[in-house]
N, C-alpha and C positions, 0 to 999 in steps of 0.2 A: 338428438338433432335430426330433423327430417329435411331432406333436400330433394327437389324434383327437377329433372333436366329433360330437355327434348331437343333433338337435332332438327333444324329447319334449313331452308335454303340460305338463310342469312347467318347460319352457324348455330351453335348450341345455346339455348336460352333457359332461364330459370322459370319455373311455373309455380303457381300457388295451389293448383289442383291437379290431380292425376288425370292424364289423358292417354289415349292409345298411343303406343310407341314411345312412351316416356320411360325414363330411368329413375327409379326411386332409391335414394341412398339414405340409409339409417346408420347413425353413429351414436352408440350408447343411448338408444331412444327411450323416451318415457312411455309409460303404460298407455297414455292417450294416443301417442304417435303410433304405437304398435297396433292398437285397436283400430285406428283410422285406416292404416294400410291393410290390415287383415280384412276388415269389412268391405273396403273399396275394391280390393283385388280378389276377394274370396280365397284368401290364403290362411290356413290354420295358424293360430297364434304360436303353437309349438314349433312350427318350422322357422318362424322369425326369431323366437327366443333361443333356439338351439345354438345359433352363432354367438350368443351372448354368454355362453358357458365356456370358460377358458379351458376346461377339461374335456370338452367335446372332441371326439375323434373325427378325422376326415372321412367323408362318406358321400355317396350319391343315392338319392331316393326319388322315386317317381310316385306321385300321389295324384292320380287322375290326370288332369291337364297341367299339373304343377310339377316341375322338376326342381328338386332341392339339392344343391351341391355345397358341401362344406370342405374347405381346404385350409391348410395351415400356412400362415404367412409370417415371415420374419419381421421382428420389430426390435429396435435398440432399446436397451434398458434405460430407465429414467436417470440412473446414476452412472452413465457411461463415462469411463476414464481409460486412458491408454489404449484407445481403439475400441473400448467398450465391450460389454457382454451383451449378448442377444438372446432372445427367447422367441417363442412362436405363439400366435393367437389365432383362433378360428376366423375365417371370413366366409360368410354365408352368401350364396348366390342363388336366387330363386327366380325361375323363369316360368311364365305362363304364356298363354296364347298372344297376349297383347303387350305385356310389360316385362321388365327385368328389374329385380330388387337386389340390392347389395346391403348386407348387414354386418356390422363390426362393433366390437366393444369400445374401441378407441380409434382415433384418426389413423388412416392407413395411407402409407406412402403411395401404394399402387393406385388406390382410388383417387388420391389427390392429383396424380398424373393425368387422369382422365378429366377431372374437374377443371384443371388448369389448362386443358386443351393442348397438352403436349404430345398426344398420341395421334399419329397420322391415320387416315382412313377409319376414323371412329364415328359411328352413328348409333344413336340409342335405339333406333328401330331395327337395326341388324343385330338381333339378340344373340344369335349363335356366334357371330363374329366377335361381338363385344365380350361374350363369355370367354372365348378362347384367347382373346387379347389379354384379358385379366390373368388367365393361367400362364400365358407366355411371359408377361411382365413379372409375375410372381417367381417363376423359375429364374429369370434374369436377376431379380433382386437377391435371391439366395446366392447366386454366383458372385454378385458384387460384395455382399457381406462376408462371404467366405474369403475373398481376396483381402478385405479389410482385416479379418482375423489373422490371416497369414502375415500381413505387414505388421500388425500389432505384436504378434509373437516374435517376429524378427527383432523389433526394437527392444523387447524385454530380454531376449536372449543376449543381445549385445551388452546389456548392463549386468547380466548374470556372471559374466567372466570374472568380474572383480567384486562381486557381491558376497557379503557374509550374512545377509538378512533373508527372511522368509517372504518378504513383500513381493518380490518378483515371481517366486514360485506360486504364491496365492493368485497373482494375476494370470499366470499360465493356467492354473486350475479353473479360473473363471472362463477363460477362452475355451478350454476343453469342455466345460459344461455347455457352453454355447454350441459347440460342435455336436454334442450328444443330442441337444434339442433339435438341431438342424437335421441330423441324420435320421432321427425317428420321424420327424414331420415329413421329410422328403420321401421316405418309404411309404408313409400313409398316403401322401399325394400321388405317388406312383400307382398305387392300387386303384385310386379313383380314376386316374387317367386311362389305365388299362381297361377298366370297366366301361368307360365312355367309348373307347375305341372298339371294344368287343361287342357291347350290347347296343350301341348307337341310340341312347335314350333321347337325344336331341337331334332334330333334323339338320343335316349338314349338306352343304354343297361341296363340290370337288376341292375348291380352294380352302374351304374350312377344314377338310380332312388333311390337307397338306400342312395347315397351321397346327393342327393337333399333333401331327407327326413331329413338327419342330418343337412343340411344347414337351413331348415325351423325351426327345433327344436332350433338350436342355435340362430337364429334370434328372435324367440319368447321369449327365455330366456333373450336376451339382451333388448327386449322391456319391459319385466316385471321388470328387474333390473333398467332400466332407469326411469320407472314410480315410483318404490319404492324409489329410491334415490332422485328423484325430490320432492316427497311428504315429505320425511324426511328433506331434505334441506330447503324446504319452511317453515316447522314448526320450524326448528332450527333457521332460520333467524328471525322469529317473536319472538321466545323465547329469543334469545340473544339480540335483540333490546331492550327488556324489561330489560335484565340483565345489559346492558350498562347504561341504564337510572337509574337503581337501584344503580349501582356502583357509578354513579355520585351523586346521592342523599346521599349515605353514606358519601362520601367525603365532601359534602357541610354541612352535619349534624355535622361531626367531626370539621370542620373549624369553624362553628357557635358556637359549644360548647367551643372550645379553646378561641374564641373571648370573650365569656361571662365570662369565668374564669379569663382571663387576664384583664378584665375591672375592677375588684375589686381593684387590686393595683393601677391602673390608677385613679380610683375614690378617693381612700384614699389619694393618693399623691396630688390630686387636692384640697381636703379639707385642707390639711396642707400647701398647697402652697398659700392659700389666704392671703392677706395683712391685716389680723386682728389677734387679740389675739387667740391663739390656745393652747390646752394642750401640755405639754412637751416642750414648746418653750425655756424654760431655762434649760432644762435637757441636759447634754453633751452626753447622750446615746439616744437622741430622734430618730435619724435615725434608729438605731437598733430596738428600740421598735416599731416604725411605720412599719418597714419592716416585723417584726415578726407578728404584727397584720394583715397586708395585706395577708401574706402567710397563716396565720391560716384560715382566712375566705375563701381564694381561695381553700385551700385543702378541707375544709368542703364542699364547693360547688361542687368541682370536684368529691368527693366521692359520694355525693348525686346524681349527674348526671350519674355517672357510675352505681350506683345501679338501676337507671331507664333506663339503656342501651341507654343513650344519647351520649355515646362515642363509 
């Protein structure tokens, strides 16, 4: 999909052709769309296709008058449940003298925020500011998803107290996997941000430098949160694996105790069921007497086991 936007006095409008100061957004583009953008803006095809490779690492590259930045953005999995699992995909941002191009393999929440005009002080012709706004929203999105992961882990933990199944542990494992993706991607993004700050490959005004500082701070906060949540989740999984095992032991102990208590009536009935002379065999109330004797010893045993916390 190819979309072309441009900010005007009347607001942002959609265009059919590329113009100076326009923003070109590519989402899972076809070869024809890639060729059109490449030829129109004189951008090498490899720079556009780099963002379409899910394994591509975050980096920044300057090629003549073209600056290519690849960052990792968080996206929810298509089979999200219980707060969901997340992973990261590359987002390509290509800046030349007259235009800015964004490239992604699938629809991106961050880019949609700009398309839906939810970002204040956003203009397509202010390429550096637009670029930094994307980076800032990306760091904020990491923080939002990290909070979602924390809430999801809390809900799962509340069910683990009484659980004997592996389902909850598997869900925690999925969340931990998301945190690993986030931590790795955030560190890669951090290197890109530090290189931008250090080498200044894009012309920046003083207010742009301040925004870049804010982006770096938000990214560092996201890294710290991801590491903290990952450590907590790892310890929680180990603890609750023991809890599940202990819950199972409690159930087995209860069932064993019940079996022992119930064995007394069975044993007494077995004695009186033998084909030999037994007490009370001529008594019309023999069954009641035998039943009371069995229950008496069963109750005594049950009380003794309860006092020893075997129930």
